GUFIVO-409890 format. One record per residue (C-alpha): residue number from 1; x, z, y negated. Coordinates in steps of 0.001 Angstrom, whole numbers, plus 500000, padded with zeros to 6 digits. Example, Ala and Ser with C-alpha at 12.3 -4.5 7.8 and 13.67 -1.06 7.14 Angstrom:
REM GUFIVO-409890
<node pafi="1" u="512300" w="507800" v="504500"/>
<node pafi="2" u="513670" w="507140" v="501060"/>
This chain:
REM GUFIVO-409890
<node pafi="1" u="812067" w="738783" v="510012"/>
<node pafi="2" u="815664" w="739059" v="508893"/>
<node pafi="3" u="815644" w="742804" v="509572"/>
<node pafi="4" u="814375" w="742212" v="513102"/>
<node pafi="5" u="817158" w="739703" v="513727"/>
<node pafi="6" u="819799" w="742078" v="512388"/>
<node pafi="7" u="818403" w="744922" v="514483"/>
<node pafi="8" u="818427" w="742768" v="517615"/>
<node pafi="9" u="822021" w="741752" v="516947"/>
<node pafi="10" u="823005" w="745394" v="516464"/>
<node pafi="11" u="821419" w="746253" v="519818"/>
<node pafi="12" u="823284" w="743433" v="521473"/>
<node pafi="13" u="826523" w="744934" v="520200"/>
<node pafi="14" u="825778" w="748568" v="521096"/>
<node pafi="15" u="824039" w="748390" v="524481"/>
<node pafi="16" u="826745" w="746381" v="526281"/>
<node pafi="17" u="829309" w="748991" v="525236"/>
<node pafi="18" u="827155" w="751736" v="526725"/>
<node pafi="19" u="826604" w="749708" v="529877"/>
<node pafi="20" u="830322" w="748898" v="530116"/>
<node pafi="21" u="831243" w="752576" v="530008"/>
<node pafi="22" u="828807" w="753343" v="532810"/>
<node pafi="23" u="829891" w="750194" v="534625"/>
<node pafi="24" u="833493" w="751275" v="534623"/>
<node pafi="25" u="832460" w="754538" v="536261"/>
<node pafi="26" u="830356" w="752753" v="538872"/>
<node pafi="27" u="833082" w="750234" v="539635"/>
<node pafi="28" u="835808" w="752883" v="539789"/>
<node pafi="29" u="833697" w="755026" v="542108"/>
<node pafi="30" u="833056" w="752028" v="544346"/>
<node pafi="31" u="836759" w="751093" v="544412"/>
<node pafi="32" u="837680" w="754659" v="545333"/>
<node pafi="33" u="835046" w="754661" v="548060"/>
<node pafi="34" u="836296" w="751335" v="549442"/>
<node pafi="35" u="839891" w="752581" v="549433"/>
<node pafi="36" u="838918" w="755585" v="551528"/>
<node pafi="37" u="836693" w="753698" v="554004"/>
<node pafi="38" u="838353" w="751250" v="556367"/>
<node pafi="39" u="835326" w="750561" v="558544"/>
<node pafi="40" u="832760" w="747887" v="557817"/>
<node pafi="41" u="830004" w="750503" v="557956"/>
<node pafi="42" u="831848" w="752669" v="555436"/>
<node pafi="43" u="832406" w="749736" v="553103"/>
<node pafi="44" u="828755" w="748726" v="553336"/>
<node pafi="45" u="827800" w="752281" v="552391"/>
<node pafi="46" u="830105" w="752044" v="549343"/>
<node pafi="47" u="828420" w="748803" v="548280"/>
<node pafi="48" u="824971" w="750279" v="548880"/>
<node pafi="49" u="825727" w="753301" v="546693"/>
<node pafi="50" u="827140" w="751088" v="543943"/>
<node pafi="51" u="824047" w="748866" v="544084"/>
<node pafi="52" u="821797" w="751910" v="543662"/>
<node pafi="53" u="823934" w="753164" v="540773"/>
<node pafi="54" u="823801" w="749747" v="539066"/>
<node pafi="55" u="820025" w="749642" v="539531"/>
<node pafi="56" u="819730" w="753067" v="537901"/>
<node pafi="57" u="821964" w="751951" v="535011"/>
<node pafi="58" u="820038" w="748702" v="534568"/>
<node pafi="59" u="816755" w="750607" v="534395"/>
<node pafi="60" u="818217" w="753131" v="531927"/>
<node pafi="61" u="819382" w="750403" v="529548"/>
<node pafi="62" u="816120" w="748463" v="529982"/>
<node pafi="63" u="814047" w="751541" v="529060"/>
<node pafi="64" u="816296" w="752295" v="526087"/>
<node pafi="65" u="815882" w="748747" v="524820"/>
<node pafi="66" u="812110" w="748771" v="525423"/>
<node pafi="67" u="811892" w="751949" v="523337"/>
<node pafi="68" u="813553" w="750207" v="520405"/>
<node pafi="69" u="811454" w="747040" v="520452"/>
<node pafi="70" u="808059" w="746299" v="518972"/>
<node pafi="71" u="805308" w="745178" v="521400"/>
<node pafi="72" u="806128" w="741462" v="521040"/>
<node pafi="73" u="809784" w="742154" v="521762"/>
<node pafi="74" u="808879" w="744388" v="524689"/>
<node pafi="75" u="806808" w="741590" v="526197"/>
<node pafi="76" u="809604" w="739064" v="525624"/>
<node pafi="77" u="812111" w="741384" v="527313"/>
<node pafi="78" u="809751" w="741948" v="530245"/>
<node pafi="79" u="809236" w="738199" v="530711"/>
<node pafi="80" u="812980" w="737545" v="530453"/>
<node pafi="81" u="813682" w="740174" v="533096"/>
<node pafi="82" u="811053" w="738725" v="535427"/>
<node pafi="83" u="812665" w="735302" v="535044"/>
<node pafi="84" u="816102" w="736823" v="535682"/>
<node pafi="85" u="814873" w="738468" v="538901"/>
<node pafi="86" u="813568" w="735110" v="540170"/>
<node pafi="87" u="816886" w="733447" v="539274"/>
<node pafi="88" u="818880" w="736260" v="540935"/>
<node pafi="89" u="816858" w="735987" v="544136"/>
<node pafi="90" u="817352" w="732207" v="544237"/>
<node pafi="91" u="821079" w="732673" v="543684"/>
<node pafi="92" u="821257" w="735030" v="546676"/>
<node pafi="93" u="819282" w="732549" v="548772"/>
<node pafi="94" u="821848" w="729886" v="547885"/>
<node pafi="95" u="824774" w="732186" v="548674"/>
<node pafi="96" u="823217" w="733066" v="552021"/>
<node pafi="97" u="822545" w="729407" v="552800"/>
<node pafi="98" u="826144" w="728499" v="551992"/>
<node pafi="99" u="827841" w="731324" v="553848"/>
<node pafi="100" u="825534" w="732570" v="556592"/>
<node pafi="101" u="825993" w="729588" v="558954"/>
<node pafi="102" u="829785" w="729860" v="558714"/>
<node pafi="103" u="829746" w="733608" v="559233"/>
<node pafi="104" u="827529" w="733305" v="562283"/>
<node pafi="105" u="829726" w="730551" v="563747"/>
<node pafi="106" u="832864" w="732683" v="563343"/>
<node pafi="107" u="831167" w="735608" v="565047"/>
<node pafi="108" u="829830" w="733477" v="567879"/>
<node pafi="109" u="826230" w="734329" v="566992"/>
<node pafi="110" u="824840" w="730816" v="566977"/>
């Protein structure tokens, strides 16, 4: 059991570094895109591309981690990710509930 714990800790140290390196590239690309697009449509396209890139990176790291885990760990990771997706969706619902009415009022869309 101790070896499993040490291995998991090692993964926690290595994978964020890999993700950070990719993240810097994604964020820098998005910033560059935003700096060269003044229109709302252009900015939305920048955000959309960055979202797709982050999704690809998330899936890459997830698959790498799944490949290093035993079946019990794979199941635990899968369940944790499912719970995270539910939490993420609820967070966006809250953000939309907090900001959407104000945005619509400012735009005269009510």
